[in-house]
PQR file with spaces between the fields and no chain letter, atoms N, CA, C, O and H, PARSE charges and radii, in Angstrom:
ATOM       1  N    MET     1      25.858   -6.274  -20.469 -0.4000 1.5000
ATOM       2  CA   MET     1      24.622   -5.796  -19.908 -0.0000 2.0000
ATOM       3  C    MET     1      24.008   -4.782  -20.872  0.5500 1.7000
ATOM       4  O    MET     1      24.706   -3.937  -21.433 -0.5500 1.4000
ATOM       5  N    LYS     2      22.713   -4.880  -21.052 -0.4000 1.5000
ATOM       6  CA   LYS     2      21.997   -3.981  -21.941 -0.0000 2.0000
ATOM       7  C    LYS     2      21.725   -2.652  -21.221  0.5500 1.7000
ATOM       8  O    LYS     2      21.338   -2.637  -20.053 -0.5500 1.4000
ATOM       9  H    LYS     2      22.146   -5.567  -20.596  0.4000 1.0000
ATOM      10  N    HIS     3      21.930   -1.556  -21.923 -0.4000 1.5000
ATOM      11  CA   HIS     3      21.684   -0.244  -21.337 -0.0000 2.0000
ATOM      12  C    HIS     3      20.236    0.169  -21.539  0.5500 1.7000
ATOM      13  O    HIS     3      19.625   -0.125  -22.566 -0.5500 1.4000
ATOM      14  H    HIS     3      22.245   -1.568  -22.872  0.4000 1.0000
ATOM      15  N    MET     4      19.704    0.853  -20.542 -0.4000 1.5000
ATOM      16  CA   MET     4      18.328    1.353  -20.646 -0.0000 2.0000
ATOM      17  C    MET     4      18.307    2.553  -21.580  0.5500 1.7000
ATOM      18  O    MET     4      19.285    3.296  -21.666 -0.5500 1.4000
ATOM      19  H    MET     4      20.201    1.092  -19.707  0.4000 1.0000
ATOM      20  N    LYS     5      17.209    2.740  -22.269 -0.4000 1.5000
ATOM      21  CA   LYS     5      17.110    3.863  -23.196 -0.0000 2.0000
ATOM      22  C    LYS     5      16.646    5.147  -22.516  0.5500 1.7000
ATOM      23  O    LYS     5      16.544    6.189  -23.163 -0.5500 1.4000
ATOM      24  H    LYS     5      16.415    2.137  -22.199  0.4000 1.0000
ATOM      25  N    TYR     6      16.366    5.079  -21.221 -0.4000 1.5000
ATOM      26  CA   TYR     6      15.898    6.260  -20.505 -0.0000 2.0000
ATOM      27  C    TYR     6      17.053    6.932  -19.783  0.5500 1.7000
ATOM      28  O    TYR     6      17.941    6.268  -19.248 -0.5500 1.4000
ATOM      29  H    TYR     6      16.449    4.233  -20.696  0.4000 1.0000
ATOM      30  N    LYS     7      17.030    8.242  -19.774 -0.4000 1.5000
ATOM      31  CA   LYS     7      18.052    8.994  -19.044 -0.0000 2.0000
ATOM      32  C    LYS     7      17.642    9.215  -17.595  0.5500 1.7000
ATOM      33  O    LYS     7      18.493    9.335  -16.714 -0.5500 1.4000
ATOM      34  H    LYS     7      16.308    8.782  -20.208  0.4000 1.0000
ATOM      35  N    HIS     8      16.333    9.269  -17.352 -0.4000 1.5000
ATOM      36  CA   HIS     8      15.839    9.553  -16.002 -0.0000 2.0000
ATOM      37  C    HIS     8      14.646    8.655  -15.681  0.5500 1.7000
ATOM      38  O    HIS     8      13.872    8.280  -16.561 -0.5500 1.4000
ATOM      39  H    HIS     8      15.642    9.172  -18.068  0.4000 1.0000
ATOM      40  N    ILE     9      14.524    8.333  -14.432 -0.4000 1.5000
ATOM      41  CA   ILE     9      13.362    7.599  -13.945 -0.0000 2.0000
ATOM      42  C    ILE     9      12.803    8.382  -12.775  0.5500 1.7000
ATOM      43  O    ILE     9      13.549    8.792  -11.887 -0.5500 1.4000
ATOM      44  H    ILE     9      15.154    8.638  -13.717  0.4000 1.0000
ATOM      45  N    VAL    10      11.504    8.591  -12.767 -0.4000 1.5000
ATOM      46  CA   VAL    10      10.854    9.354  -11.698 -0.0000 2.0000
ATOM      47  C    VAL    10      10.089    8.396  -10.806  0.5500 1.7000
ATOM      48  O    VAL    10       9.283    7.597  -11.283 -0.5500 1.4000
ATOM      49  H    VAL    10      10.898    8.258  -13.489  0.4000 1.0000
ATOM      50  N    PHE    11      10.344    8.478   -9.512 -0.4000 1.5000
ATOM      51  CA   PHE    11       9.607    7.696   -8.530 -0.0000 2.0000
ATOM      52  C    PHE    11       8.608    8.610   -7.830  0.5500 1.7000
ATOM      53  O    PHE    11       8.980    9.642   -7.271 -0.5500 1.4000
ATOM      54  H    PHE    11      10.999    9.127   -9.124  0.4000 1.0000
ATOM      55  N    ASP    12       7.368    8.231   -7.867 -0.4000 1.5000
ATOM      56  CA   ASP    12       6.303    9.013   -7.222 -0.0000 2.0000
ATOM      57  C    ASP    12       5.892    8.307   -5.931  0.5500 1.7000
ATOM      58  O    ASP    12       4.821    7.705   -5.852 -0.5500 1.4000
ATOM      59  H    ASP    12       7.066    7.393   -8.322  0.4000 1.0000
ATOM      60  N    ILE    13       6.739    8.388   -4.946 -0.4000 1.5000
ATOM      61  CA   ILE    13       6.535    7.643   -3.709 -0.0000 2.0000
ATOM      62  C    ILE    13       5.339    8.148   -2.906  0.5500 1.7000
ATOM      63  O    ILE    13       4.642    7.352   -2.277 -0.5500 1.4000
ATOM      64  H    ILE    13       7.609    8.877   -5.010  0.4000 1.0000
ATOM      65  N    ASP    14       5.099    9.416   -2.918 -0.4000 1.5000
ATOM      66  CA   ASP    14       4.032    9.959   -2.064 -0.0000 2.0000
ATOM      67  C    ASP    14       2.744   10.298   -2.810  0.5500 1.7000
ATOM      68  O    ASP    14       1.846   10.911   -2.234 -0.5500 1.4000
ATOM      69  H    ASP    14       5.665   10.062   -3.429  0.4000 1.0000
ATOM      70  N    GLY    15       2.642    9.914   -4.064 -0.4000 1.5000
ATOM      71  CA   GLY    15       1.405   10.156   -4.802 -0.0000 2.0000
ATOM      72  C    GLY    15       1.229   11.583   -5.283  0.5500 1.7000
ATOM      73  O    GLY    15       0.107   12.006   -5.565 -0.5500 1.4000
ATOM      74  H    GLY    15       3.372    9.416   -4.532  0.4000 1.0000
ATOM      75  N    THR    16       2.307   12.325   -5.382 -0.4000 1.5000
ATOM      76  CA   THR    16       2.226   13.711   -5.835 -0.0000 2.0000
ATOM      77  C    THR    16       1.908   13.800   -7.323  0.5500 1.7000
ATOM      78  O    THR    16       1.114   14.645   -7.737 -0.5500 1.4000
ATOM      79  H    THR    16       3.218   11.982   -5.154  0.4000 1.0000
ATOM      80  N    LEU    17       2.515   12.946   -8.120 -0.4000 1.5000
ATOM      81  CA   LEU    17       2.321   13.001   -9.559 -0.0000 2.0000
ATOM      82  C    LEU    17       1.114   12.192  -10.032  0.5500 1.7000
ATOM      83  O    LEU    17       0.402   12.596  -10.951 -0.5500 1.4000
ATOM      84  H    LEU    17       3.160   12.260   -7.784  0.4000 1.0000
ATOM      85  N    ILE    18       0.898   11.060   -9.397 -0.4000 1.5000
ATOM      86  CA   ILE    18      -0.213   10.182   -9.763 -0.0000 2.0000
ATOM      87  C    ILE    18      -0.978    9.827   -8.496  0.5500 1.7000
ATOM      88  O    ILE    18      -0.376    9.447   -7.491 -0.5500 1.4000
ATOM      89  H    ILE    18       1.476   10.732   -8.650  0.4000 1.0000
ATOM      90  N    ASP    19      -2.292    9.947   -8.538 -0.4000 1.5000
ATOM      91  CA   ASP    19      -3.112    9.608   -7.383 -0.0000 2.0000
ATOM      92  C    ASP    19      -3.264    8.094   -7.303  0.5500 1.7000
ATOM      93  O    ASP    19      -4.010    7.497   -8.080 -0.5500 1.4000
ATOM      94  H    ASP    19      -2.781   10.255   -9.354  0.4000 1.0000
ATOM      95  N    THR    20      -2.560    7.481   -6.369 -0.4000 1.5000
ATOM      96  CA   THR    20      -2.550    6.024   -6.242 -0.0000 2.0000
ATOM      97  C    THR    20      -3.431    5.518   -5.104  0.5500 1.7000
ATOM      98  O    THR    20      -3.376    4.339   -4.754 -0.5500 1.4000
ATOM      99  H    THR    20      -1.954    7.966   -5.738  0.4000 1.0000
ATOM     100  N    GLU    21      -4.239    6.396   -4.529 -0.4000 1.5000
ATOM     101  CA   GLU    21      -5.065    6.006   -3.381 -0.0000 2.0000
ATOM     102  C    GLU    21      -5.907    4.763   -3.672  0.5500 1.7000
ATOM     103  O    GLU    21      -5.901    3.818   -2.884 -0.5500 1.4000
ATOM     104  H    GLU    21      -4.285    7.353   -4.814  0.4000 1.0000
ATOM     105  N    TYR    22      -6.619    4.754   -4.775 -0.4000 1.5000
ATOM     106  CA   TYR    22      -7.508    3.634   -5.099 -0.0000 2.0000
ATOM     107  C    TYR    22      -6.743    2.311   -5.149  0.5500 1.7000
ATOM     108  O    TYR    22      -7.179    1.313   -4.575 -0.5500 1.4000
ATOM     109  H    TYR    22      -6.624    5.522   -5.415  0.4000 1.0000
ATOM     110  N    ALA    23      -5.609    2.311   -5.836 -0.4000 1.5000
ATOM     111  CA   ALA    23      -4.816    1.086   -5.968 -0.0000 2.0000
ATOM     112  C    ALA    23      -4.257    0.631   -4.631  0.5500 1.7000
ATOM     113  O    ALA    23      -4.284   -0.560   -4.319 -0.5500 1.4000
ATOM     114  H    ALA    23      -5.255    3.122   -6.303  0.4000 1.0000
ATOM     115  N    VAL    24      -3.757    1.558   -3.847 -0.4000 1.5000
ATOM     116  CA   VAL    24      -3.173    1.213   -2.545 -0.0000 2.0000
ATOM     117  C    VAL    24      -4.240    0.664   -1.603  0.5500 1.7000
ATOM     118  O    VAL    24      -4.050   -0.392   -0.999 -0.5500 1.4000
ATOM     119  H    VAL    24      -3.736    2.525   -4.100  0.4000 1.0000
ATOM     120  N    ILE    25      -5.344    1.362   -1.474 -0.4000 1.5000
ATOM     121  CA   ILE    25      -6.402    0.936   -0.545 -0.0000 2.0000
ATOM     122  C    ILE    25      -6.979   -0.410   -0.970  0.5500 1.7000
ATOM     123  O    ILE    25      -7.189   -1.277   -0.121 -0.5500 1.4000
ATOM     124  H    ILE    25      -5.498    2.219   -1.965  0.4000 1.0000
ATOM     125  N    ASN    26      -7.238   -0.606   -2.249 -0.4000 1.5000
ATOM     126  CA   ASN    26      -7.799   -1.884   -2.694 -0.0000 2.0000
ATOM     127  C    ASN    26      -6.802   -3.035   -2.536  0.5500 1.7000
ATOM     128  O    ASN    26      -7.210   -4.170   -2.293 -0.5500 1.4000
ATOM     129  H    ASN    26      -7.068    0.098   -2.938  0.4000 1.0000
ATOM     130  N    SER    27      -5.524   -2.763   -2.668 -0.4000 1.5000
ATOM     131  CA   SER    27      -4.515   -3.782   -2.397 -0.0000 2.0000
ATOM     132  C    SER    27      -4.522   -4.166   -0.926  0.5500 1.7000
ATOM     133  O    SER    27      -4.414   -5.343   -0.579 -0.5500 1.4000
ATOM     134  H    SER    27      -5.192   -1.841   -2.865  0.4000 1.0000
ATOM     135  N    LEU    28      -4.649   -3.169   -0.069 -0.4000 1.5000
ATOM     136  CA   LEU    28      -4.733   -3.439    1.372 -0.0000 2.0000
ATOM     137  C    LEU    28      -5.969   -4.260    1.705  0.5500 1.7000
ATOM     138  O    LEU    28      -5.896   -5.208    2.488 -0.5500 1.4000
ATOM     139  H    LEU    28      -4.737   -2.213   -0.350  0.4000 1.0000
ATOM     140  N    ILE    29      -7.103   -3.901    1.114 -0.4000 1.5000
ATOM     141  CA   ILE    29      -8.347   -4.643    1.365 -0.0000 2.0000
ATOM     142  C    ILE    29      -8.169   -6.109    0.970  0.5500 1.7000
ATOM     143  O    ILE    29      -8.551   -7.007    1.721 -0.5500 1.4000
ATOM     144  H    ILE    29      -7.162   -3.131    0.478  0.4000 1.0000
ATOM     145  N    LYS    30      -7.598   -6.346   -0.192 -0.4000 1.5000
ATOM     146  CA   LYS    30      -7.412   -7.720   -0.659 -0.0000 2.0000
ATOM     147  C    LYS    30      -6.480   -8.497    0.270  0.5500 1.7000
ATOM     148  O    LYS    30      -6.772   -9.638    0.627 -0.5500 1.4000
ATOM     149  H    LYS    30      -7.288   -5.617   -0.801  0.4000 1.0000
ATOM     150  N    THR    31      -5.377   -7.894    0.657 -0.4000 1.5000
ATOM     151  CA   THR    31      -4.412   -8.559    1.525 -0.0000 2.0000
ATOM     152  C    THR    31      -5.003   -8.860    2.895  0.5500 1.7000
ATOM     153  O    THR    31      -4.884   -9.979    3.394 -0.5500 1.4000
ATOM     154  H    THR    31      -5.140   -6.967    0.367  0.4000 1.0000
ATOM     155  N    ILE    32      -5.638   -7.868    3.502 -0.4000 1.5000
ATOM     156  CA   ILE    32      -6.227   -8.057    4.831 -0.0000 2.0000
ATOM     157  C    ILE    32      -7.321   -9.112    4.793  0.5500 1.7000
ATOM     158  O    ILE    32      -7.425   -9.930    5.706 -0.5500 1.4000
ATOM     159  H    ILE    32      -5.735   -6.959    3.096  0.4000 1.0000
ATOM     160  N    THR    33      -8.131   -9.100    3.753 -0.4000 1.5000
ATOM     161  CA   THR    33      -9.210  -10.082    3.614 -0.0000 2.0000
ATOM     162  C    THR    33      -8.643  -11.493    3.497  0.5500 1.7000
ATOM     163  O    THR    33      -9.154  -12.425    4.119 -0.5500 1.4000
ATOM     164  H    THR    33      -8.047   -8.435    3.011  0.4000 1.0000
ATOM     165  N    GLU    34      -7.593  -11.650    2.705 -0.4000 1.5000
ATOM     166  CA   GLU    34      -6.986  -12.971    2.529 -0.0000 2.0000
ATOM     167  C    GLU    34      -6.384  -13.496    3.830  0.5500 1.7000
ATOM     168  O    GLU    34      -6.445  -14.695    4.102 -0.5500 1.4000
ATOM     169  H    GLU    34      -7.178  -10.893    2.199  0.4000 1.0000
ATOM     170  N    ILE    35      -5.808  -12.612    4.629 -0.4000 1.5000
ATOM     171  CA   ILE    35      -5.138  -13.044    5.854 -0.0000 2.0000
ATOM     172  C    ILE    35      -6.110  -13.210    7.021  0.5500 1.7000
ATOM     173  O    ILE    35      -5.995  -14.161    7.794 -0.5500 1.4000
ATOM     174  H    ILE    35      -5.758  -11.638    4.408  0.4000 1.0000
ATOM     175  N    THR    36      -7.058  -12.297    7.149 -0.4000 1.5000
ATOM     176  CA   THR    36      -7.948  -12.324    8.318 -0.0000 2.0000
ATOM     177  C    THR    36      -9.301  -12.948    8.043  0.5500 1.7000
ATOM     178  O    THR    36      -9.991  -13.359    8.976 -0.5500 1.4000
ATOM     179  H    THR    36      -7.152  -11.524    6.521  0.4000 1.0000
ATOM     180  N    GLY    37      -9.697  -13.029    6.766 -0.4000 1.5000
ATOM     181  CA   GLY    37     -11.023  -13.531    6.431 -0.0000 2.0000
ATOM     182  C    GLY    37     -12.115  -12.481    6.571  0.5500 1.7000
ATOM     183  O    GLY    37     -13.294  -12.784    6.382 -0.5500 1.4000
ATOM     184  H    GLY    37      -9.137  -12.695    6.008  0.4000 1.0000
ATOM     185  N    ARG    38     -11.737  -11.257    6.897 -0.4000 1.5000
ATOM     186  CA   ARG    38     -12.694  -10.153    7.039 -0.0000 2.0000
ATOM     187  C    ARG    38     -12.255   -8.992    6.154  0.5500 1.7000
ATOM     188  O    ARG    38     -11.089   -8.598    6.166 -0.5500 1.4000
ATOM     189  H    ARG    38     -10.780  -11.012    7.049  0.4000 1.0000
ATOM     190  N    ALA    39     -13.187   -8.455    5.395 -0.4000 1.5000
ATOM     191  CA   ALA    39     -12.876   -7.339    4.502 -0.0000 2.0000
ATOM     192  C    ALA    39     -13.103   -6.009    5.222  0.5500 1.7000
ATOM     193  O    ALA    39     -14.227   -5.707    5.621 -0.5500 1.4000
ATOM     194  H    ALA    39     -14.134   -8.776    5.385  0.4000 1.0000
ATOM     195  N    PRO    40     -12.044   -5.211    5.391 -0.5600 1.5000
ATOM     196  CA   PRO    40     -12.220   -3.892    6.003  0.2800 2.0000
ATOM     197  C    PRO    40     -12.889   -2.925    5.033  0.5500 1.7000
ATOM     198  O    PRO    40     -12.851   -3.127    3.819 -0.5500 1.4000
ATOM     199  N    GLN    41     -13.487   -1.898    5.560 -0.4000 1.5000
ATOM     200  CA   GLN    41     -14.106   -0.865    4.742 -0.0000 2.0000
ATOM     201  C    GLN    41     -13.023    0.056    4.157  0.5500 1.7000
ATOM     202  O    GLN    41     -12.005    0.322    4.796 -0.5500 1.4000
ATOM     203  H    GLN    41     -13.518   -1.733    6.546  0.4000 1.0000
ATOM     204  N    TYR    42     -13.261    0.525    2.953 -0.4000 1.5000
ATOM     205  CA   TYR    42     -12.327    1.397    2.245 -0.0000 2.0000
ATOM     206  C    TYR    42     -11.889    2.573    3.120  0.5500 1.7000
ATOM     207  O    TYR    42     -10.696    2.830    3.279 -0.5500 1.4000
ATOM     208  H    TYR    42     -14.088    0.309    2.434  0.4000 1.0000
ATOM     209  N    GLU    43     -12.857    3.271    3.675 -0.4000 1.5000
ATOM     210  CA   GLU    43     -12.567    4.476    4.471 -0.0000 2.0000
ATOM     211  C    GLU    43     -11.717    4.179    5.702  0.5500 1.7000
ATOM     212  O    GLU    43     -10.955    5.033    6.156 -0.5500 1.4000
ATOM     213  H    GLU    43     -13.827    3.062    3.545  0.4000 1.0000
ATOM     214  N    SER    44     -11.850    2.966    6.242 -0.4000 1.5000
ATOM     215  CA   SER    44     -11.108    2.640    7.466 -0.0000 2.0000
ATOM     216  C    SER    44      -9.617    2.456    7.206  0.5500 1.7000
ATOM     217  O    SER    44      -8.837    2.372    8.155 -0.5500 1.4000
ATOM     218  H    SER    44     -12.469    2.273    5.873  0.4000 1.0000
ATOM     219  N    LEU    45      -9.208    2.392    5.953 -0.4000 1.5000
ATOM     220  CA   LEU    45      -7.801    2.184    5.622 -0.0000 2.0000
ATOM     221  C    LEU    45      -7.101    3.438    5.117  0.5500 1.7000
ATOM     222  O    LEU    45      -5.912    3.399    4.802 -0.5500 1.4000
ATOM     223  H    LEU    45      -9.841    2.461    5.182  0.4000 1.0000
ATOM     224  N    LYS    46      -7.814    4.530    5.037 -0.4000 1.5000
ATOM     225  CA   LYS    46      -7.189    5.769    4.540 -0.0000 2.0000
ATOM     226  C    LYS    46      -6.066    6.260    5.444  0.5500 1.7000
ATOM     227  O    LYS    46      -5.196    7.013    5.009 -0.5500 1.4000
ATOM     228  H    LYS    46      -8.780    4.562    5.292  0.4000 1.0000
ATOM     229  N    PHE    47      -6.088    5.829    6.710 -0.4000 1.5000
ATOM     230  CA   PHE    47      -5.021    6.229    7.633 -0.0000 2.0000
ATOM     231  C    PHE    47      -3.657    5.724    7.150  0.5500 1.7000
ATOM     232  O    PHE    47      -2.623    6.285    7.511 -0.5500 1.4000
ATOM     233  H    PHE    47      -6.795    5.216    7.064  0.4000 1.0000
ATOM     234  N    ALA    48      -3.657    4.679    6.344 -0.4000 1.5000
ATOM     235  CA   ALA    48      -2.419    4.045    5.907 -0.0000 2.0000
ATOM     236  C    ALA    48      -1.720    4.794    4.779  0.5500 1.7000
ATOM     237  O    ALA    48      -0.561    4.505    4.483 -0.5500 1.4000
ATOM     238  H    ALA    48      -4.497    4.223    6.051  0.4000 1.0000
ATOM     239  N    LEU    49      -2.377    5.724    4.160 -0.4000 1.5000
ATOM     240  CA   LEU    49      -1.775    6.457    3.042 -0.0000 2.0000
ATOM     241  C    LEU    49      -0.671    7.385    3.539  0.5500 1.7000
ATOM     242  O    LEU    49      -0.863    8.156    4.480 -0.5500 1.4000
ATOM     243  H    LEU    49      -3.318    5.959    4.401  0.4000 1.0000
ATOM     244  N    GLY    50       0.474    7.296    2.898 -0.4000 1.5000
ATOM     245  CA   GLY    50       1.567    8.216    3.209 -0.0000 2.0000
ATOM     246  C    GLY    50       2.451    7.794    4.366  0.5500 1.7000
ATOM     247  O    GLY    50       3.337    8.553    4.760 -0.5500 1.4000
ATOM     248  H    GLY    50       0.630    6.669    2.135  0.4000 1.0000
ATOM     249  N    ILE    51       2.243    6.607    4.926 -0.4000 1.5000
ATOM     250  CA   ILE    51       3.115    6.137    6.002 -0.0000 2.0000
ATOM     251  C    ILE    51       3.718    4.789    5.597  0.5500 1.7000
ATOM     252  O    ILE    51       3.270    4.162    4.637 -0.5500 1.4000
ATOM     253  H    ILE    51       1.524    5.990    4.606  0.4000 1.0000
ATOM     254  N    THR    52       4.727    4.357    6.331 -0.4000 1.5000
ATOM     255  CA   THR    52       5.390    3.096    5.985 -0.0000 2.0000
ATOM     256  C    THR    52       4.451    1.915    6.185  0.5500 1.7000
ATOM     257  O    THR    52       3.506    1.980    6.971 -0.5500 1.4000
ATOM     258  H    THR    52       5.091    4.865    7.111  0.4000 1.0000
ATOM     259  N    GLY    53       4.724    0.843    5.465 -0.4000 1.5000
ATOM     260  CA   GLY    53       3.892   -0.354    5.568 -0.0000 2.0000
ATOM     261  C    GLY    53       3.790   -0.883    6.981  0.5500 1.7000
ATOM     262  O    GLY    53       2.696   -1.220    7.435 -0.5500 1.4000
ATOM     263  H    GLY    53       5.491    0.790    4.826  0.4000 1.0000
ATOM     264  N    ARG    54       4.910   -0.963    7.689 -0.4000 1.5000
ATOM     265  CA   ARG    54       4.895   -1.478    9.068 -0.0000 2.0000
ATOM     266  C    ARG    54       3.994   -0.605    9.950  0.5500 1.7000
ATOM     267  O    ARG    54       3.199   -1.128   10.731 -0.5500 1.4000
ATOM     268  H    ARG    54       5.798   -0.689    7.321  0.4000 1.0000
ATOM     269  N    ASN    55       4.113    0.695    9.831 -0.4000 1.5000
ATOM     270  CA   ASN    55       3.283    1.588   10.650 -0.0000 2.0000
ATOM     271  C    ASN    55       1.816    1.527   10.250  0.5500 1.7000
ATOM     272  O    ASN    55       0.936    1.774   11.074 -0.5500 1.4000
ATOM     273  H    ASN    55       4.758    1.120    9.196  0.4000 1.0000
ATOM     274  N    ALA    56       1.553    1.205    9.007 -0.4000 1.5000
ATOM     275  CA   ALA    56       0.169    1.099    8.538 -0.0000 2.0000
ATOM     276  C    ALA    56      -0.488   -0.163    9.078  0.5500 1.7000
ATOM     277  O    ALA    56      -1.646   -0.126    9.496 -0.5500 1.4000
ATOM     278  H    ALA    56       2.268    1.005    8.337  0.4000 1.0000
ATOM     279  N    TRP    57       0.230   -1.270    9.075 -0.4000 1.5000
ATOM     280  CA   TRP    57      -0.349   -2.559    9.484 -0.0000 2.0000
ATOM     281  C    TRP    57      -0.461   -2.705   10.992  0.5500 1.7000
ATOM     282  O    TRP    57      -1.490   -3.153   11.499 -0.5500 1.4000
ATOM     283  H    TRP    57       1.170   -1.300    8.736  0.4000 1.0000
ATOM     284  N    LEU    58       0.570   -2.336   11.701 -0.4000 1.5000
ATOM     285  CA   LEU    58       0.682   -2.667   13.115 -0.0000 2.0000
ATOM     286  C    LEU    58      -0.490   -2.248   13.996  0.5500 1.7000
ATOM     287  O    LEU    58      -0.950   -3.065   14.793 -0.5500 1.4000
ATOM     288  H    LEU    58       1.405   -1.972   11.289  0.4000 1.0000
ATOM     289  N    PRO    59      -0.995   -1.031   13.899 -0.5600 1.5000
ATOM     290  CA   PRO    59      -2.056   -0.627   14.831  0.2800 2.0000
ATOM     291  C    PRO    59      -3.333   -1.467   14.761  0.5500 1.7000
ATOM     292  O    PRO    59      -3.904   -1.806   15.797 -0.5500 1.4000
ATOM     293  N    LYS    60      -3.778   -1.800   13.574 -0.4000 1.5000
ATOM     294  CA   LYS    60      -5.068   -2.478   13.439 -0.0000 2.0000
ATOM     295  C    LYS    60      -4.958   -3.946   13.077  0.5500 1.7000
ATOM     296  O    LYS    60      -5.871   -4.718   13.369 -0.5500 1.4000
ATOM     297  H    LYS    60      -3.314   -1.525   12.732  0.4000 1.0000
ATOM     298  N    TYR    61      -3.856   -4.354   12.444 -0.4000 1.5000
ATOM     299  CA   TYR    61      -3.742   -5.714   11.923 -0.0000 2.0000
ATOM     300  C    TYR    61      -2.377   -6.314   12.263  0.5500 1.7000
ATOM     301  O    TYR    61      -1.613   -6.641   11.355 -0.5500 1.4000
ATOM     302  H    TYR    61      -3.115   -3.727   12.207  0.4000 1.0000
ATOM     303  N    PRO    62      -2.054   -6.465   13.543 -0.5600 1.5000
ATOM     304  CA   PRO    62      -0.730   -6.992   13.903  0.2800 2.0000
ATOM     305  C    PRO    62      -0.498   -8.403   13.381  0.5500 1.7000
ATOM     306  O    PRO    62       0.648   -8.785   13.147 -0.5500 1.4000
ATOM     307  N    GLN    63      -1.553   -9.186   13.194 -0.4000 1.5000
ATOM     308  CA   GLN    63      -1.391  -10.555   12.701 -0.0000 2.0000
ATOM     309  C    GLN    63      -0.850  -10.593   11.277  0.5500 1.7000
ATOM     310  O    GLN    63      -0.274  -11.599   10.864 -0.5500 1.4000
ATOM     311  H    GLN    63      -2.485   -8.876   13.384  0.4000 1.0000
ATOM     312  N    VAL    64      -1.024   -9.530   10.531 -0.4000 1.5000
ATOM     313  CA   VAL    64      -0.525   -9.480    9.157 -0.0000 2.0000
ATOM     314  C    VAL    64       0.992   -9.504    9.151  0.5500 1.7000
ATOM     315  O    VAL    64       1.594  -10.135    8.282 -0.5500 1.4000
ATOM     316  H    VAL    64      -1.493   -8.712   10.866  0.4000 1.0000
ATOM     317  N    LEU    65       1.621   -8.832   10.100 -0.4000 1.5000
ATOM     318  CA   LEU    65       3.070   -8.777   10.150 -0.0000 2.0000
ATOM     319  C    LEU    65       3.695  -10.104   10.573  0.5500 1.7000
ATOM     320  O    LEU    65       4.885  -10.321   10.343 -0.5500 1.4000
ATOM     321  H    LEU    65       1.132   -8.319   10.806  0.4000 1.0000
ATOM     322  N    LYS    66       2.930  -10.977   11.177 -0.4000 1.5000
ATOM     323  CA   LYS    66       3.457  -12.262   11.619 -0.0000 2.0000
ATOM     324  C    LYS    66       3.548  -13.253   10.476  0.5500 1.7000
ATOM     325  O    LYS    66       4.222  -14.274   10.608 -0.5500 1.4000
ATOM     326  H    LYS    66       1.964  -10.800   11.364  0.4000 1.0000
ATOM     327  N    LYS    67       2.891  -12.985    9.360 -0.4000 1.5000
ATOM     328  CA   LYS    67       2.860  -13.924    8.228 -0.0000 2.0000
ATOM     329  C    LYS    67       4.141  -13.844    7.433  0.5500 1.7000
ATOM     330  O    LYS    67       4.299  -14.559    6.444 -0.5500 1.4000
ATOM     331  H    LYS    67       2.343  -12.155    9.253  0.4000 1.0000
């Protein structure tokens, strides 16, 4: 097995180091649009930032979890 050349890897799960809001929200818009055929507004998905995927989807888009 090949060894990695890095001693440490940093995970920025909550967006503290890098602001990932734009990428996360636009990914949600694309996914919801593909599944439901309706594109949600950017602002309407900000509630999903910082919570688990299941908790983000379930309140407004339960059909997404069935796929």
